[in-house]
Backbone as JSON Lines, residues from 0, in Angstrom:
{"i":0,"aa":"X","n":[0.85,-1.19,0.0],"ca":[0.0,0.0,0.0],"c":[0.89,1.23,0.0]}
{"i":1,"aa":"X","n":[0.58,2.19,-0.84],"ca":[1.38,3.41,-0.91],"c":[0.91,4.42,0.14]}
{"i":2,"aa":"X","n":[1.82,5.3,0.48],"ca":[1.5,6.4,1.39],"c":[1.66,7.69,0.61]}
{"i":3,"aa":"X","n":[0.78,8.66,0.89],"ca":[0.82,9.94,0.19],"c":[0.94,11.05,1.22]}
{"i":4,"aa":"X","n":[1.88,11.97,0.94],"ca":[2.09,13.1,1.85],"c":[2.2,14.38,1.03]}
{"i":5,"aa":"X","n":[1.48,15.41,1.45],"ca":[1.53,16.7,0.78],"c":[2.7,17.49,1.33]}
{"i":6,"aa":"X","n":[3.53,18.05,0.43],"ca":[4.71,18.82,0.83],"c":[4.93,19.97,-0.14]}
{"i":7,"aa":"X","n":[5.89,20.8,0.21],"ca":[6.41,21.81,-0.71],"c":[7.84,21.42,-1.01]}
{"i":8,"aa":"X","n":[8.22,21.48,-2.27],"ca":[9.58,21.07,-2.67],"c":[10.26,22.18,-3.46]}
{"i":9,"aa":"X","n":[11.57,22.2,-3.38],"ca":[12.37,23.11,-4.2],"c":[12.33,22.62,-5.65]}
{"i":10,"aa":"X","n":[12.09,23.53,-6.57],"ca":[12.04,23.17,-7.99],"c":[13.33,22.48,-8.41]}
{"i":11,"aa":"X","n":[14.47,22.99,-7.96],"ca":[15.77,22.43,-8.38],"c":[15.99,21.02,-7.84]}
{"i":12,"aa":"X","n":[15.25,20.62,-6.82],"ca":[15.43,19.29,-6.23],"c":[14.67,18.21,-7.01]}
{"i":13,"aa":"X","n":[13.7,18.6,-7.8],"ca":[12.87,17.61,-8.5],"c":[13.63,17.03,-9.7]}
{"i":14,"aa":"X","n":[13.52,15.73,-9.84],"ca":[14.22,15.01,-10.9],"c":[13.22,14.59,-11.98]}
{"i":15,"aa":"X","n":[13.5,14.99,-13.2],"ca":[12.66,14.54,-14.31],"c":[12.91,13.05,-14.56]}
{"i":16,"aa":"X","n":[11.84,12.35,-14.91],"ca":[11.97,10.94,-15.27],"c":[12.51,10.91,-16.69]}
{"i":17,"aa":"X","n":[13.69,10.33,-16.92],"ca":[14.31,10.41,-18.25],"c":[13.53,9.72,-19.36]}
{"i":18,"aa":"X","n":[12.67,8.78,-19.02],"ca":[11.92,8.07,-20.05],"c":[10.46,8.52,-20.1]}
{"i":19,"aa":"X","n":[10.2,9.75,-19.66],"ca":[8.83,10.27,-19.71],"c":[8.36,10.29,-21.16]}
{"i":20,"aa":"X","n":[7.32,9.53,-21.45],"ca":[6.85,9.37,-22.83],"c":[5.94,10.5,-23.3]}
{"i":21,"aa":"X","n":[5.45,11.32,-22.38],"ca":[4.52,12.39,-22.74],"c":[5.31,13.61,-23.18]}
{"i":22,"aa":"X","n":[4.95,14.19,-24.31],"ca":[5.61,15.39,-24.83],"c":[4.61,16.53,-24.86]}
{"i":23,"aa":"X","n":[5.11,17.71,-24.57],"ca":[4.27,18.91,-24.58],"c":[4.94,19.99,-25.42]}
{"i":24,"aa":"X","n":[4.17,20.61,-26.27],"ca":[4.68,21.74,-27.05],"c":[4.84,22.95,-26.14]}
{"i":25,"aa":"X","n":[5.65,23.87,-26.54],"ca":[5.87,25.1,-25.76],"c":[4.54,25.8,-25.48]}
{"i":26,"aa":"X","n":[3.64,25.79,-26.45],"ca":[2.34,26.42,-26.28],"c":[1.56,25.78,-25.12]}
{"i":27,"aa":"X","n":[1.67,24.47,-24.97],"ca":[0.99,23.78,-23.88],"c":[1.58,24.18,-22.53]}
{"i":28,"aa":"X","n":[2.91,24.3,-22.45],"ca":[3.57,24.72,-21.22],"c":[3.11,26.13,-20.86]}
{"i":29,"aa":"X","n":[2.97,27.0,-21.85],"ca":[2.51,28.37,-21.59],"c":[1.07,28.38,-21.09]}
{"i":30,"aa":"X","n":[0.23,27.46,-21.6],"ca":[-1.15,27.35,-21.1],"c":[-1.16,26.9,-19.65]}
{"i":31,"aa":"X","n":[-0.32,25.93,-19.33],"ca":[-0.24,25.45,-17.94],"c":[0.24,26.59,-17.04]}
{"i":32,"aa":"X","n":[1.25,27.33,-17.51],"ca":[1.78,28.46,-16.73],"c":[0.71,29.52,-16.51]}
{"i":33,"aa":"X","n":[-0.07,29.82,-17.54],"ca":[-1.13,30.82,-17.41],"c":[-2.18,30.36,-16.4]}
{"i":34,"aa":"X","n":[-2.48,29.07,-16.41],"ca":[-3.44,28.53,-15.45],"c":[-2.9,28.64,-14.02]}
{"i":35,"aa":"X","n":[-1.65,28.29,-13.83],"ca":[-1.03,28.41,-12.5],"c":[-1.01,29.86,-12.06]}
{"i":36,"aa":"X","n":[-0.68,30.75,-12.98],"ca":[-0.63,32.17,-12.66],"c":[-1.99,32.71,-12.25]}
{"i":37,"aa":"X","n":[-3.04,32.26,-12.91],"ca":[-4.4,32.74,-12.63],"c":[-5.02,32.08,-11.4]}
{"i":38,"aa":"X","n":[-4.9,30.75,-11.32],"ca":[-5.64,30.0,-10.31],"c":[-4.77,29.5,-9.16]}
{"i":39,"aa":"X","n":[-3.47,29.58,-9.3],"ca":[-2.56,29.01,-8.32],"c":[-2.18,27.6,-8.72]}
{"i":40,"aa":"X","n":[-1.31,27.0,-7.95],"ca":[-0.81,25.66,-8.25],"c":[-1.8,24.66,-7.66]}
{"i":41,"aa":"X","n":[-2.91,24.44,-8.36],"ca":[-4.01,23.63,-7.82],"c":[-3.84,22.14,-8.01]}
{"i":42,"aa":"X","n":[-2.85,21.74,-8.81],"ca":[-2.61,20.33,-9.07],"c":[-1.15,20.03,-8.78]}
{"i":43,"aa":"X","n":[-0.85,19.49,-7.6],"ca":[0.55,19.27,-7.22],"c":[1.27,18.29,-8.15]}
{"i":44,"aa":"X","n":[2.59,18.37,-8.12],"ca":[3.43,17.43,-8.87],"c":[3.54,16.16,-8.02]}
{"i":45,"aa":"X","n":[3.39,15.03,-8.67],"ca":[3.49,13.74,-7.98],"c":[4.94,13.25,-8.06]}
{"i":46,"aa":"X","n":[5.56,13.01,-6.9],"ca":[6.96,12.56,-6.86],"c":[7.09,11.32,-5.98]}
{"i":47,"aa":"X","n":[8.2,10.62,-6.18],"ca":[8.47,9.45,-5.34],"c":[9.4,9.84,-4.18]}
{"i":48,"aa":"X","n":[9.89,8.85,-3.47],"ca":[10.74,9.09,-2.3],"c":[12.05,9.78,-2.65]}
{"i":49,"aa":"X","n":[12.48,9.66,-3.9],"ca":[13.76,10.22,-4.34],"c":[13.58,11.54,-5.1]}
{"i":50,"aa":"X","n":[12.4,12.15,-5.02],"ca":[12.08,13.39,-5.72],"c":[12.02,13.24,-7.24]}
{"i":51,"aa":"X","n":[11.88,11.99,-7.72],"ca":[11.71,11.8,-9.16],"c":[10.23,11.96,-9.49]}
{"i":52,"aa":"X","n":[9.96,12.68,-10.56],"ca":[8.58,12.98,-10.94],"c":[7.9,11.72,-11.48]}
{"i":53,"aa":"X","n":[6.73,11.46,-10.93],"ca":[5.86,10.4,-11.44],"c":[4.86,11.03,-12.41]}
{"i":54,"aa":"X","n":[4.29,12.15,-12.03],"ca":[3.33,12.88,-12.88],"c":[3.5,14.36,-12.61]}
{"i":55,"aa":"X","n":[3.55,15.14,-13.67],"ca":[3.63,16.58,-13.5],"c":[4.82,17.23,-14.17]}
{"i":56,"aa":"X","n":[5.4,16.58,-15.17],"ca":[6.53,17.18,-15.88],"c":[6.14,18.51,-16.52]}
{"i":57,"aa":"X","n":[4.94,18.59,-17.07],"ca":[4.48,19.85,-17.68],"c":[4.31,20.93,-16.63]}
{"i":58,"aa":"X","n":[3.8,20.57,-15.46],"ca":[3.65,21.54,-14.38],"c":[5.01,22.04,-13.9]}
{"i":59,"aa":"X","n":[6.0,21.15,-13.88],"ca":[7.36,21.58,-13.51],"c":[7.89,22.58,-14.53]}
{"i":60,"aa":"X","n":[7.73,22.28,-15.81],"ca":[8.2,23.2,-16.86],"c":[7.5,24.56,-16.75]}
{"i":61,"aa":"X","n":[6.2,24.53,-16.45],"ca":[5.46,25.78,-16.27],"c":[5.98,26.55,-15.05]}
{"i":62,"aa":"X","n":[6.29,25.85,-13.97],"ca":[6.83,26.49,-12.77],"c":[8.17,27.14,-13.07]}
{"i":63,"aa":"X","n":[9.0,26.45,-13.85],"ca":[10.29,27.02,-14.25],"c":[10.07,28.27,-15.09]}
{"i":64,"aa":"X","n":[9.11,28.19,-16.02],"ca":[8.78,29.36,-16.86],"c":[8.36,30.55,-16.0]}
{"i":65,"aa":"X","n":[7.6,30.26,-14.94],"ca":[7.12,31.32,-14.04],"c":[8.17,31.73,-13.01]}
{"i":66,"aa":"X","n":[9.35,31.09,-13.08],"ca":[10.45,31.37,-12.15],"c":[10.09,31.09,-10.69]}
{"i":67,"aa":"X","n":[9.26,30.06,-10.48],"ca":[8.92,29.65,-9.13],"c":[10.11,28.88,-8.55]}
{"i":68,"aa":"X","n":[10.35,29.04,-7.27],"ca":[11.44,28.31,-6.63],"c":[10.93,27.1,-5.86]}
{"i":69,"aa":"X","n":[9.67,27.14,-5.45],"ca":[9.08,26.0,-4.76],"c":[7.73,25.67,-5.4]}
{"i":70,"aa":"X","n":[7.36,24.41,-5.29],"ca":[6.08,23.94,-5.83],"c":[5.46,22.94,-4.87]}
{"i":71,"aa":"X","n":[4.13,22.83,-4.9],"ca":[3.5,21.78,-4.08],"c":[3.71,20.42,-4.73]}
{"i":72,"aa":"X","n":[3.97,19.42,-3.9],"ca":[4.12,18.06,-4.41],"c":[3.32,17.11,-3.54]}
{"i":73,"aa":"X","n":[2.91,16.03,-4.14],"ca":[2.36,14.89,-3.41],"c":[3.45,13.83,-3.48]}
{"i":74,"aa":"X","n":[4.0,13.49,-2.33],"ca":[5.04,12.47,-2.28],"c":[4.38,11.12,-2.06]}
{"i":75,"aa":"X","n":[4.59,10.22,-3.01],"ca":[4.03,8.87,-2.94],"c":[5.18,7.93,-2.62]}
{"i":76,"aa":"X","n":[5.04,7.24,-1.53],"ca":[6.07,6.27,-1.16],"c":[5.44,4.89,-1.08]}
{"i":77,"aa":"X","n":[6.26,3.88,-1.31],"ca":[5.78,2.51,-1.21],"c":[5.4,1.87,-2.53]}
{"i":78,"aa":"X","n":[5.53,2.61,-3.64],"ca":[5.23,2.01,-4.94],"c":[6.48,1.31,-5.48]}
{"i":79,"aa":"X","n":[6.29,0.2,-6.14],"ca":[7.41,-0.47,-6.81],"c":[7.75,0.32,-8.07]}
{"i":80,"aa":"X","n":[8.91,0.03,-8.65],"ca":[9.3,0.68,-9.9],"c":[8.29,0.39,-11.0]}
{"i":81,"aa":"X","n":[7.77,-0.82,-11.02],"ca":[6.77,-1.2,-12.02],"c":[5.49,-0.39,-11.82]}
{"i":82,"aa":"X","n":[5.07,-0.21,-10.58],"ca":[3.86,0.58,-10.3],"c":[4.07,2.04,-10.71]}
{"i":83,"aa":"X","n":[5.26,2.58,-10.47],"ca":[5.54,3.96,-10.87],"c":[5.44,4.11,-12.38]}
{"i":84,"aa":"X","n":[6.01,3.16,-13.12],"ca":[5.93,3.21,-14.58],"c":[4.47,3.18,-15.03]}
{"i":85,"aa":"X","n":[3.7,2.28,-14.43],"ca":[2.28,2.19,-14.78],"c":[1.52,3.45,-14.45]}
{"i":86,"aa":"X","n":[1.8,4.03,-13.29],"ca":[1.12,5.26,-12.88],"c":[1.48,6.42,-13.8]}
{"i":87,"aa":"X","n":[2.74,6.5,-14.21],"ca":[3.15,7.57,-15.14],"c":[2.31,7.54,-16.41]}
{"i":88,"aa":"X","n":[2.15,6.35,-16.95],"ca":[1.37,6.23,-18.19],"c":[-0.12,6.46,-17.93]}
{"i":89,"aa":"X","n":[-0.63,5.87,-16.86],"ca":[-2.06,5.99,-16.56],"c":[-2.44,7.44,-16.3]}
{"i":90,"aa":"X","n":[-1.61,8.18,-15.59],"ca":[-1.92,9.57,-15.27],"c":[-2.14,10.39,-16.54]}
{"i":91,"aa":"X","n":[-1.33,10.16,-17.54],"ca":[-1.48,10.9,-18.79],"c":[-2.58,10.34,-19.68]}
{"i":92,"aa":"X","n":[-2.78,9.05,-19.66],"ca":[-3.73,8.42,-20.58],"c":[-5.18,8.53,-20.12]}
{"i":93,"aa":"X","n":[-5.42,8.5,-18.81],"ca":[-6.8,8.46,-18.31],"c":[-7.65,9.64,-18.79]}
{"i":94,"aa":"X","n":[-7.06,10.83,-18.84],"ca":[-7.82,12.0,-19.28],"c":[-8.22,11.97,-20.74]}
{"i":95,"aa":"X","n":[-7.49,11.19,-21.54],"ca":[-7.79,11.12,-22.97],"c":[-9.12,10.44,-23.25]}
{"i":96,"aa":"X","n":[-9.6,9.62,-22.31],"ca":[-10.84,8.9,-22.52],"c":[-12.08,9.72,-22.23]}
{"i":97,"aa":"X","n":[-11.9,10.96,-21.81],"ca":[-13.03,11.82,-21.48],"c":[-13.57,12.51,-22.72]}
{"i":98,"aa":"X","n":[-14.79,12.98,-22.61],"ca":[-15.38,13.77,-23.69],"c":[-16.15,14.92,-23.06]}
{"i":99,"aa":"X","n":[-16.6,15.82,-23.87],"ca":[-17.35,16.98,-23.4],"c":[-18.84,16.79,-23.66]}
{"i":100,"aa":"X","n":[-19.64,17.27,-22.75],"ca":[-21.07,17.37,-22.98],"c":[-21.25,18.69,-23.74]}
{"i":101,"aa":"X","n":[-21.6,18.63,-25.02],"ca":[-21.61,19.84,-25.85],"c":[-22.51,20.95,-25.3]}
{"i":102,"aa":"X","n":[-23.69,20.6,-24.86],"ca":[-24.61,21.64,-24.37],"c":[-24.11,22.29,-23.1]}
{"i":103,"aa":"X","n":[-23.58,21.5,-22.17],"ca":[-23.06,22.06,-20.93],"c":[-21.79,22.88,-21.17]}
{"i":104,"aa":"X","n":[-20.94,22.41,-22.09],"ca":[-19.73,23.16,-22.42],"c":[-20.09,24.52,-23.02]}
{"i":105,"aa":"X","n":[-21.07,24.54,-23.93],"ca":[-21.52,25.8,-24.51],"c":[-22.01,26.76,-23.44]}
{"i":106,"aa":"X","n":[-22.8,26.24,-22.49],"ca":[-23.31,27.09,-21.41],"c":[-22.17,27.67,-20.57]}
{"i":107,"aa":"X","n":[-21.2,26.83,-20.21],"ca":[-20.09,27.29,-19.38],"c":[-19.26,28.34,-20.12]}
{"i":108,"aa":"X","n":[-18.92,28.07,-21.38],"ca":[-18.14,29.03,-22.16],"c":[-18.91,30.33,-22.36]}
{"i":109,"aa":"X","n":[-20.2,30.22,-22.66],"ca":[-21.02,31.42,-22.86],"c":[-21.07,32.26,-21.6]}
{"i":110,"aa":"X","n":[-21.24,31.62,-20.44],"ca":[-21.25,32.37,-19.17],"c":[-19.94,33.12,-18.97]}
{"i":111,"aa":"X","n":[-18.83,32.46,-19.28],"ca":[-17.53,33.1,-19.08],"c":[-17.32,34.28,-20.02]}
{"i":112,"aa":"X","n":[-17.86,34.19,-21.24],"ca":[-17.69,35.3,-22.18],"c":[-18.49,36.53,-21.79]}
{"i":113,"aa":"X","n":[-19.43,36.37,-20.9],"ca":[-20.23,37.51,-20.43],"c":[-19.54,38.27,-19.3]}
{"i":114,"aa":"X","n":[-18.37,37.83,-18.92],"ca":[-17.61,38.46,-17.84],"c":[-16.32,39.02,-18.4]}
{"i":115,"aa":"X","n":[-15.49,39.58,-17.53],"ca":[-14.19,40.07,-17.98],"c":[-13.11,38.99,-17.85]}
{"i":116,"aa":"X","n":[-13.53,37.74,-17.6],"ca":[-12.59,36.62,-17.47],"c":[-11.98,36.3,-18.83]}
{"i":117,"aa":"X","n":[-10.67,36.06,-18.86],"ca":[-9.98,35.67,-20.08],"c":[-10.3,34.2,-20.36]}
{"i":118,"aa":"X","n":[-11.2,33.95,-21.29],"ca":[-11.7,32.6,-21.54],"c":[-10.6,31.68,-22.04]}
{"i":119,"aa":"X","n":[-9.53,32.21,-22.61],"ca":[-8.45,31.34,-23.05],"c":[-7.71,30.7,-21.88]}
{"i":120,"aa":"X","n":[-7.95,31.18,-20.67],"ca":[-7.37,30.53,-19.49],"c":[-7.98,29.16,-19.23]}
{"i":121,"aa":"X","n":[-9.05,28.84,-19.94],"ca":[-9.64,27.5,-19.84],"c":[-8.81,26.48,-20.63]}
{"i":122,"aa":"X","n":[-7.81,26.96,-21.34],"ca":[-6.92,26.16,-22.2],"c":[-7.56,25.84,-23.55]}
{"i":123,"aa":"X","n":[-8.78,26.3,-23.8],"ca":[-9.36,26.19,-25.13],"c":[-8.77,27.3,-25.99]}
{"i":124,"aa":"X","n":[-8.45,26.97,-27.23],"ca":[-7.98,27.98,-28.18],"c":[-9.17,28.85,-28.58]}
{"i":125,"aa":"X","n":[-8.88,30.07,-28.98],"ca":[-9.94,30.99,-29.4],"c":[-10.8,30.39,-30.5]}
{"i":126,"aa":"X","n":[-10.18,29.73,-31.45],"ca":[-10.94,29.13,-32.55],"c":[-11.88,28.03,-32.04]}
{"i":127,"aa":"X","n":[-11.46,27.29,-31.01],"ca":[-12.33,26.26,-30.43],"c":[-13.52,26.91,-29.73]}
{"i":128,"aa":"X","n":[-13.26,27.97,-29.0],"ca":[-14.33,28.68,-28.29],"c":[-15.34,29.22,-29.3]}
{"i":129,"aa":"X","n":[-14.83,29.82,-30.37],"ca":[-15.72,30.33,-31.41],"c":[-16.55,29.21,-32.02]}
{"i":130,"aa":"X","n":[-15.92,28.06,-32.24],"ca":[-16.63,26.91,-32.83],"c":[-17.79,26.48,-31.92]}
{"i":131,"aa":"X","n":[-17.55,26.44,-30.61],"ca":[-18.59,26.0,-29.69],"c":[-19.7,27.04,-29.55]}
{"i":132,"aa":"X","n":[-19.34,28.32,-29.65],"ca":[-20.32,29.36,-29.36],"c":[-21.0,29.93,-30.59]}
{"i":133,"aa":"X","n":[-20.47,29.67,-31.79],"ca":[-21.08,30.19,-33.0],"c":[-22.21,29.27,-33.43]}
{"i":134,"aa":"X","n":[-23.41,29.82,-33.55],"ca":[-24.53,28.96,-33.95],"c":[-24.34,28.42,-35.36]}
{"i":135,"aa":"X","n":[-24.96,27.31,-35.62],"ca":[-24.92,26.69,-36.94],"c":[-25.42,27.7,-37.96]}
{"i":136,"aa":"X","n":[-24.71,27.85,-39.04],"ca":[-25.08,28.84,-40.06],"c":[-26.12,28.32,-41.04]}
{"i":137,"aa":"X","n":[-26.72,27.19,-40.71],"ca":[-27.78,26.66,-41.55],"c":[-27.27,25.87,-42.73]}
{"i":138,"aa":"X","n":[-26.0,25.56,-42.75],"ca":[-25.46,24.76,-43.85],"c":[-25.76,23.3,-43.59]}
{"i":139,"aa":"X","n":[-26.21,22.59,-44.61],"ca":[-26.42,21.16,-44.39],"c":[-25.08,20.44,-44.58]}
{"i":140,"aa":"X","n":[-25.05,19.18,-44.21],"ca":[-23.78,18.44,-44.2],"c":[-23.15,18.38,-45.59]}
{"i":141,"aa":"X","n":[-23.97,18.39,-46.64],"ca":[-23.42,18.35,-47.99],"c":[-22.61,19.62,-48.27]}
{"i":142,"aa":"X","n":[-23.09,20.77,-47.78],"ca":[-22.38,22.03,-47.99],"c":[-21.07,22.08,-47.22]}
{"i":143,"aa":"X","n":[-20.93,21.3,-46.16],"ca":[-19.74,21.32,-45.33],"c":[-18.66,20.37,-45.83]}
{"i":144,"aa":"X","n":[-19.03,19.42,-46.69],"ca":[-18.06,18.45,-47.16],"c":[-17.11,19.08,-48.15]}
{"i":145,"aa":"X","n":[-15.84,18.72,-48.02],"ca":[-14.84,19.2,-48.96],"c":[-14.83,18.29,-50.17]}
{"i":146,"aa":"X","n":[-14.56,18.86,-51.34],"ca":[-14.47,18.01,-52.52],"c":[-13.24,17.11,-52.41]}
{"i":147,"aa":"X","n":[-13.25,15.97,-53.08],"ca":[-12.08,15.07,-53.02],"c":[-10.86,15.74,-53.65]}
{"i":148,"aa":"X","n":[-9.69,15.37,-53.17],"ca":[-8.45,15.91,-53.73],"c":[-8.25,15.3,-55.11]}
{"i":149,"aa":"X","n":[-7.95,16.11,-56.12],"ca":[-7.75,15.57,-57.47],"c":[-6.56,14.61,-57.49]}
{"i":150,"aa":"X","n":[-6.57,13.7,-58.45],"ca":[-5.48,12.73,-58.57],"c":[-4.14,13.43,-58.78]}
{"i":151,"aa":"X","n":[-4.14,14.53,-59.51],"ca":[-2.92,15.31,-59.77],"c":[-3.19,16.77,-59.39]}
{"i":152,"aa":"X","n":[-3.09,17.09,-58.11],"ca":[-3.4,18.46,-57.68],"c":[-2.4,19.47,-58.23]}
{"i":153,"aa":"X","n":[-2.89,20.69,-58.41],"ca":[-2.03,21.77,-58.9],"c":[-1.08,22.21,-57.8]}
{"i":154,"aa":"X","n":[-1.59,22.31,-56.58],"ca":[-0.76,22.74,-55.45],"c":[-0.35,21.55,-54.62]}
{"i":155,"aa":"X","n":[0.85,21.64,-54.08],"ca":[1.35,20.59,-53.2],"c":[1.92,21.24,-51.94]}
{"i":156,"aa":"X","n":[1.99,20.47,-50.88],"ca":[2.53,20.92,-49.61],"c":[3.9,21.58,-49.83]}
{"i":157,"aa":"X","n":[4.05,22.79,-49.34],"ca":[5.32,23.5,-49.45],"c":[5.37,24.5,-50.6]}
{"i":158,"aa":"X","n":[4.39,24.45,-51.51],"ca":[4.38,25.4,-52.63],"c":[4.23,26.83,-52.12]}
{"i":159,"aa":"X","n":[4.87,27.76,-52.81],"ca":[4.74,29.19,-52.5],"c":[4.15,29.87,-53.73]}
{"i":160,"aa":"X","n":[3.0,30.53,-53.54],"ca":[2.32,31.22,-54.63],"c":[2.45,32.72,-54.42]}
{"i":161,"aa":"X","n":[2.76,33.44,-55.49],"ca":[2.81,34.9,-55.45],"c":[1.46,35.42,-55.92]}
{"i":162,"aa":"X","n":[0.81,36.21,-55.07],"ca":[-0.5,36.79,-55.39],"c":[-0.36,38.3,-55.28]}
{"i":163,"aa":"X","n":[0.17,38.9,-56.33],"ca":[0.45,40.33,-56.26],"c":[1.55,40.56,-55.23]}
{"i":164,"aa":"X","n":[1.28,41.43,-54.25],"ca":[2.26,41.69,-53.2],"c":[2.19,40.66,-52.07]}
{"i":165,"aa":"X","n":[1.2,39.81,-52.11],"ca":[1.03,38.8,-51.06],"c":[1.63,37.47,-51.47]}
{"i":166,"aa":"X","n":[1.9,36.64,-50.48],"ca":[2.41,35.3,-50.73],"c":[1.51,34.31,-49.99]}
{"i":167,"aa":"X","n":[1.31,33.14,-50.6],"ca":[0.52,32.08,-50.0],"c":[1.37,30.81,-50.0]}
{"i":168,"aa":"X","n":[1.56,30.25,-48.84],"ca":[2.31,29.0,-48.7],"c":[1.32,27.89,-48.45]}
{"i":169,"aa":"X","n":[1.43,26.81,-49.19],"ca":[0.57,25.65,-49.0],"c":[1.14,24.86,-47.83]}
{"i":170,"aa":"X","n":[0.34,24.75,-46.76],"ca":[0.79,24.06,-45.56],"c":[-0.26,23.09,-45.07]}
{"i":171,"aa":"X","n":[-0.05,22.61,-43.88],"ca":[-0.96,21.68,-43.24],"c":[-1.38,22.29,-41.92]}
{"i":172,"aa":"X","n":[-2.66,22.65,-41.78],"ca":[-3.15,23.31,-40.59],"c":[-3.07,22.43,-39.35]}
{"i":173,"aa":"X","n":[-2.85,21.13,-39.55],"ca":[-2.73,20.23,-38.4],"c":[-1.35,20.3,-37.76]}
{"i":174,"aa":"X","n":[-0.39,20.97,-38.42],"ca":[0.97,21.11,-37.89],"c":[1.13,22.48,-37.28]}
């Protein structure tokens, strides 16, 4: 059985797990930092007896970005190395199985937009917020479908088109 103790730890004392499989883009770290800055450090970093991080590498990076010297930690002792590995993966994977209730999410976002609260602190991108809050424009599903890509398209990824004084680069919005 593991034991859990709430503590405050020096940022420099925490050890990153070298095989942490979860990666975060700089933008994600900045979102975490903004959340910590607005709401406080509401989700402690999970560490073992040796100050090695089990869960919370992104929170540590955000704390470093904010130049914090101490952070709250939950120290878990009594786990085997195998259990720590499993917990590291489970902590990151469990949230992926969740989904949003569209109607309740719309209500919550709409309420926040009626205040002076910075809605992007919810970690939703502005375009996502707009998507949830913009009413359907009456287009049927056929109007929303994109035509198939031609067998030999004129434009390809990486092309640069000159349009008068403007330039258009063919890219991938998913990157």
